[in-house]
N, C-alpha and C positions, 0 to 999 in steps of 0.2 A: 504493500500500500504506500510505503514511503517513496518507493521508486516512481509510482504513478503520480503522486503529488509533486515530486521534484520535476518530472517532465512537464506536468501541467503548468507549474510555475514558470518553467523555461519558455513554454509556448506563450503564456500570457505576456511575459517580458518582451519576447520577440515581436509579438503582435502589437504591443503598445509602441515599440520603437520603430516599427515599420510603417506606422500610419502617418507617413509624411510624403510630400511630393505628390506626383500623379497617382501613385499606388494608393495613397490614403484617400484621395478624392474619389477614385473608382470604387474603393471599398465602401465609402460612405454612400455613394450613389446606389451601389448594388444592395446594400443593407436597407436603404429606404424603399427600393422597389420590392425586395423580398418581404419586408414587413407589411407593405400594402397588400401583397398577394396573400400573405398569411392571415391578416386581419379580414380580408375578403372571404377566405375559407371559413373562418370562425363565424363571421356574420351570416354566411350562407347556411351553416348548420343551425344557427339560432333563429333566424328570421324567415327562412324559406317557408312558403305556404304549400309546397308540393307535398304529395303523400309520402309516408315514411319510406316506402319501397323505392319511389323515384328519387328521393333525397339520398338514400343509401347508395343507389346506383351512381348518382352524380359524385358523391364523396369518394366512392371507390375509384372512379376515373381520375379524380383530382389526386388521390394518394398515389395512384400509379404514375401520374405525371411527376410528382415530387420524387418518387423512387427513380424514375428515368433521368430526372435532372441531376440527382446525386451520382448516378452511374456514368452519364454522358458528360456531366459538367467538367471533370478534369481535362477533357479534350479541349474545351473552351479556354481553360486557364485555371490558375489558382493552385499551383503546386504546393504541397504541404510545407510549412515552415520547418517542422521537425520531422526528419526522415530517418529511416533505418541506417542509411549509409553513414550518418553522423556518429554512430555508435559501433562502427565496424571493429575498432580496436579495444573495445571495452568488453570484458568477459561477462556479459549479461545474458542469462538464459532467454531464448527467443520468445518463450511464452510470456515471461515477465516484460520483455521488450514490447511484445504485441499489446499487452494490456496497457502499458504506459503510453504507447502511440495512440491507442484507442482513446485514452483519456485526453490526450492533446487534441485529437480530432473533435472531441465533444466540447472543448474549450475554445469556441470561436463564434463569430457572428452568424455563419451559415447554420451551424447546429442550433443556435438559439432561435433563429427565424423558423427553422423547420419544426422545432419543438412547439413554437407558437401555432404553427399551422396544424399540427397533430392534436393540439388541445381541442380542436373542433370535434374530435371523436368523443371527448368527454361531454361536450355540449350536446352532441347527438344522443349519447347514452342517457343524459339527463332527461331528454324528451321521451325516452322509453321507460324510465323509472330510476329509482335510487340505486338498485343493485346493478343494472347495466352501466350506470355512471361510475360505480366503484370498480367494476371490471375494466372499464376503459382506462383507468389510471395506470395500471401496470402495462397495458397494451401500448399506451403512448410511449412509455420508456423503451419497451422492447422494439417497437417499430422504429424509433429513432436509432437505436443500436444497430438494427438491421440495415438501414440505409447507409449508415456511416461505415460499417464493415464492408458492405458491398462496394462502396465508393473507393475504399482503400485497396480492395482487391482489384478493382478496375484500374486504378493508377498503376499497380504492379504489372497487370496484364498489358496495359498500353505501353509501358516501358519495354517489355519484351517484344511486343509486336512491332514497335516503331523502328526496330533495328533493320528491318528489311524494306525493300522498295514496295513490295506488295502490302505489307502491314502499314507502311506510311500512307499508301493510297487509300486503304480501308479507313484509317483514322481521318484522313482528309475528307472523304465522303461523309463520314459520321459527323464531323464538325460542320460540314455544309448543311446537313440536315438540321443540326441545332440552330444554325443561323437562319435557315428558312422558317423554322417554327417560332423563333424568338423575335423576328422582325416583321416579315409580312405574313406571319401565321394567322393574323386576323382573318385572312381569306378562308383558311380552313375552318375557323370558328364560324364564319358566315355560312359555309356549306352545312355545318352541323345544325346551325339555327334554322336554315331554310328547309332542312330535311325533317323538321318537327321532332327531333330527338329529345330536345329539352322539355317539350310539353307532353310527349307520350312515354318517355322513359326508354330504357334500353330494352332490346329484345331479350327473351329468356336466355338465349345462348350467350349474348354479350354480358349479361348480368352475371351468369355463372362464371364466365371467363375472368371478369373483373375480381370476383371473390376468390378465384383459384390462384391468382397471382399472389406472391408473398406480401405485396402491399395491401391486399384485401383480407388477409387472415385475421387481423385485428378487428376489422369491420364485421367480419363474420362472427367473431366471438361476442362482440357487443350485441349484434342482432340475435344470436342464440340466447344470450342472457335475457334479452327483452321478451322472448317467448318462453322463458323458463326451461330451455333445453340445456341444462348444465353440463351434460356429457359432451355435447358438441362444443360448448364454450371452453371447457377444460382441454379438449383435444386441440382446438385452435391455439390456445395459449401455449400448450406443450409444443406444438409445431413451431411457434415463434421462438421459444426458448431453445429448441434443438437447432433451428436454423442459425440463430445467432452464435451458438456454441460451435457448431460445425464450421461456419464461415470464419470464426476467429481462429480456430485450429488450423484451417487451411491457410489463412493469412500468416500465422506464426510460422508455419512450415515454409512458406515462400520467403519469409524474412530470413530464415536460416539456410536457404538453399545455397549451394556453392556458387561462386562467381562464374559467370559465363563469359567467355572471351568475346570481345566486341566483333561483330560481323564486319568483314572486309568486302566492300563492293568491288567486284572484279569486272572488267570489261569483257563483253562477249567477243571471242575471236572471229565468230562468223559474221559479225556486224561490219559491214563495209559501207562507207559513205563516199559517194562520188565527189571528186575534187574538181568538178567542172562547173561552169555557170556561176551561180551566186556563191559557191563554196570554193572558188579558185582564188589564189593569191593570198597575201598576208591576212587580209580581212576575212577571207573565206576560211583560213586556218583557225582563226579565233572563233568563227561561227561554228565550225566542226567541233572544236573543244567545248563550246557552250552547249551545243546540242547533246553531246555525250554526257555533259555534267547534269543537264536537266533530266536525262534518263537514268543516271546512276546515283545521284544524290537523293537519299530518302527525304530530306527536308524539302528539296525542290519538288519532288514527286508529290509530297503532301500539299505543297502550295498549289500545284495544278489541280489536285483532287479536291481542294476547297473552292477555288475560284470558279472554275467552269460549272461544276454541279450546282453551286450556290445560285449563280445567275440563271442557269437553265431551270432549276427546280422552282425558283421564285416565279418565273414566267409560266411554268406549267401548272402551278398551284391553282389558278382560277378554273382550271378544267374540273376541279372537284365540285363546282357548282355550275358546270356547263357553259363557262364563258371562255372565249378565245381572245379576249381583249389584249392580253399581254404577250401572246405568241410572237407577233412581229418584232417585239422589242428584245427578244432573247439574244440576238446577235449583238446589238449595241451594249446590252448588259454584260455579256461575256467579255467583250472588249474592255469594258470598264473594270471589271473585277480582275481580269488578267493583268492589267497594268498595275493595279494596287498590290497584287500578290508578289510582284517582282520589284517593289519599290526599293528594296535594300540589296541590290544585286552584288555590290562589292562587300557588303557586310556578311553575306552568306558564304563568301570564300575565305573569310578570316584573314590571316596575315599573308596569304598567297599573293597579295597585292605587290609584294616586293619583286616577284618574278617579272611583273610588267615594268616596274620602275628601273630595274637594272639594265633593261634593253633600250638602247637609244631610240628615241622617237617612236616608241611602241604604243604610246597612249592613244593616238588616233585609231590605229588598227584595233586596239582592244575595245574601245567604246563602239566603234562602227561594227565590229564583229559581234558584239553582244546585241546590238540593235538588230542586225540581220538575222541572228539566230532566233531572237524573240519573234520577229516577223514570220520566219519560216515555221516556227513552232505553233503559234497561235493564229496567224493570219488565215490559213485555209479553214481551220475549224470554225472560227468566228464567221467568216464569209459564208461558208456552207450552211451554218445554222441560221444566219440571217435570211438567206434566200429560201431555204426549205421551209422554215417555220412561217415566213411571211406568205408564201404560196399556200401553206396549209391553212392559215387563218382565213384566207379568201377575202380580205379587205383591200380593195384596190387603192383606197386613199392612203394607205400606209407605205406604198412602195417608194415614193420620192423621199419620205421621211427616213425610212430605213436605209436606203441607198445613199443618202446624204450624211447621216449621222455615223454610220458604221466606219467608213474610211477616215472620217475626222477623228473618231475615238481611237482607232487602231494607230494611225500615224502620229496623232498628237500624244497618245499615251506612251508610245515607244520613245518619242522624243523627250517627254517629261521624265520618264523613269531613268533615261540615260543621264539627265541633268540632276534630278533629285537624288539618285543613288550616290552621286559624287558630292553634292552640296550638303545633303542631310544624312551623311553616313552614320549608321548606328553600329557600333562595334559588335561583332559577333564572334562566337568561339570558332576555333579551327575545327574542321569537320571531324578530326580524330579525337577531339577533346569534348565533343558535344555530350550532353547528358542523355541517358536513355529515356528520360521523361520528356515527351514532345512539348509539354507546356513551358519548358524552360529554354527552348531554343529559338523562340520568336521574341524579337525585341524592337521591332519597327512599328509598333502600334500607332504611335503619334504621327510619324510621317505617312503611315498608311491612311489615316483619317484625312490628313491634309491632301494627300494624293487623290483620294476619292472625290473630293470637291474640285480639285484643280483640274483633273482630267475632263471635267465637264466644260471647261472654258473653250477648248477647241471646237465645241459644237455651236458656239455663238454665231459665227458668220452664216453657217448653213441654217441655223434656227431662225436667224433674222430674215433670210429669204423665204423660209417656210411660213413664218408668221405674216409677212407682207403679202405673199401669194394667197394665203387663206383669207386674210382680211379683205383684199382687193378682188377675190374670186378669180385670180389669174393663174391658170394652169401652167403657163410657160414660166412664170416667176417661181412657182413651186418646184418645177423640175430643174430650174437653174440652181437650186440648192445642192444638187448632186455634184456638179463640177466644183462648186464652192467648197463642199465638204472634202472632196478629193484633194483640191489644191491646198486647203488648210492642213490636211494630214501630211502631205508631202513636204510642205514648207517647214512645219514644226518638227517633223522627223529629221530634216537636214539641219535646221538652225539650232535646235536644242541639243542635238548630238554634237554639233560643232562647239557650242558653249560647254558641254560636258567634258569633252576631251581637252579643251583649253584649260578648264578648271583643274583637271587631273594633272596636266603638265605643270601648272603653277603651284598646286597644293598637295601633290602626291606624297612627299615625305611627311607632311603634317598628318595626312590621312592615315599613313602607315603607323605613325606614332600613336594616333588616337585608337587605331585598331589594336595595337599591342597593349596599351595601358589604360584605355578608356577615356583619355583626355589628351590635352595638348601639353601636359607637363607644367602648365602655369598654375598660379594660385587659383583654387577652386572658386573662390568668391569673385575673382576678377578685381579685387581691391586689396592689395597687400596691407594697407593700413588697417583695414577691418580685420584681417587675419591676425595681425600683431595685437590688435586691441582685444580680441577674444581669446587669443592664445591657442585656438584650435582652427585649423584650416577649414574653410568652407562653412563654419558655423552660421555666419550671417546669411549665407546663401541658402543653407538648409532651412533656416527660419522663414526666409522669403518664399521658398517652395512650399513649405507647410501651410503658410497663410493663403497661398493661391491654389492649393490642391483642389479645394472644393469647386472653385470656378472651372478648372479644367475638367474634373471628373463629371460634374453635372452639366456643364455647358456643351460638351461635344454631343451627347445624345439629345439634349434639348434643342440645339440648333438644327439637327437633322429632322427631328419631329416637327418643329415649327416650319422649316423651309419646305420640306417635301410633302408629307402626308396632309398637312393643313394649309399649305400655300400653293406650291407649284401643281401638285396633282389635281386638286379641285379646280384650279384655273384651267387646266387642260380639259377636264371633264366638261366644264362650262363651254369652252370653245367647241368641243365636239358635240354639244347639246345632248350629253348623256343624262339619263334619268336616275341612275344609281347614285345614292348618297353615301352608302357604306358607313364608314365612321369618320368621314371628313367633316370637321366642325363647321366651316363656312357654309356648306351645303344645307345645313339644318337651320340656318338663319332665314329671315324673310328675304325675298328675291332682291329688293333694292340694296340690302346690306351685304350680299354675298361677295360681290367684287371688292368693295372696300375691305371686307374681312380677309380675303385672299391677299391683297396687297399688304395689309397690316401684318399678317402672319409671315409673309416673305421678308418684310422689313425687319421684324423682330428676329427672324432666323438669321438674317445677314448680320444684324447687330450683335447677337450672341456669339456667332462664329468669329466676328472681328474681335470681340472681347476675349475669347479663348485664345486666338492667335496672338493678340497683344500680350496676354498673360504668359503664354509659352515663350514668347520672344524675350520678355523681361527675365523669366527664370533662367533661360539659356544664357543670356548675357551675364547674369550674376553667377553662372557656373553651377547652378543647382542641378 
């Protein structure tokens, strides 16, 4: 017990001291969202007017989603602060270590929020009687232990799976599914609502399936207690206890397993790439190297497996309620997410940058070769998806829009990633020193969010021609957006690539130093006098970052919500004379107020985004 309390105290200390900077802001934002969801679950169990059977069905679905969130959540991020590797040299029995790590997993914001959500089971039991409510108390504890142990087993499994390219691809697709359900998943909720499932309840088969899942065993025990079936209630409780015990034993066994040698990615000898055409010459040689790297590096495979399925799945999701409205936009969306996934090209290679710097005048060939490889890798896929899905949607009015925006996004995105990956370099680990946990190998979240919005800028010339042609009812002007989009993509591809390799030539050694040591070697605060005054390097900068963390953490998602779902998207729907209001706030206002509300939301979104960018710039200048 003393070991468990010691590790819990260590976790609390680490958690308290890590709540600074952008990580602290994101933690606060996530805790707020999770608390709102948990309170909504409790309110549903207390205030719902549905029948007890229908309410139990809905709670079973919600508990299954909480369990899925714990299992899939580590793919999104949030690696444990206290891990088994930290105690590799300490002669601590693995079962005691497992109990201690389980205690640290329970000492966190996520576990507290989940416990609050599971209290809804006690509230539901109170509606059935006093004894079901008493039965629900140990069920809540066991259910929390179950999801935590499953999550820790999932983290261990993800670490082993991520060593191979196939495993990295599977994890990438899994993360793409999480992104689809967490952001545009309201479309799936809309399909559930229109199907009448919330009013009629689950079918008997689905209701049985929900209770058969481990997340539904506690619900079944409370329901059995409500109908005085004490044998069934005891059996469900015993099943929960056995599941927690067996999973903990399995986890402790995995903690004590012998170290497995790191997988070595070997190139296939049978793979031959022709060195003619776009793959000829020095630039072509770099392109060949990049193509092989995209195929062999598990981290890059995971990036592809996240970007393309995320965009494609988001545009296919409306098919769940019979709508093809987003099918034509799959190509532009895939071009956008592909550029975001590669925003940290040089960071992915680690300190291998020195190989380029020691070769005279190799910077231009390196940047151009990376651009060409990216174009060859993603260009055909994006173009094919854009043409095929637009034809499948059957909406003739979307052709000039898709044909104009896709090349602008492809060319502009490739140009921007060549420039941003040099200017906003995020130091990454060398491939042979990466962690087995995939959640620790990504560090370009901030530049990725900036890139997401910046890549939309190349669409402005084509979008201007499209808007003018739509307003003036001029088909020729609408089709003129196609050459405008192509020209914009070509110009940005060439010009930003030029700026990228010029920047690499000028600041290459500084970039390598930053890659090796995580900074430029200067005072962290950027103010030597401040460092002398505090006696600790970077203390003032850390305080600045801590004060501004909430702005960054809350402002990024808030800007996206204001700008797109409640600003740009409803404006597009109004221009298209669509009748669907879905969840877009301006469309629920009286008609004279809808356009002002759209403009107000866009203005607020741009303002919040500018505030976040200004805050990030201040923190970076201070060295935080």
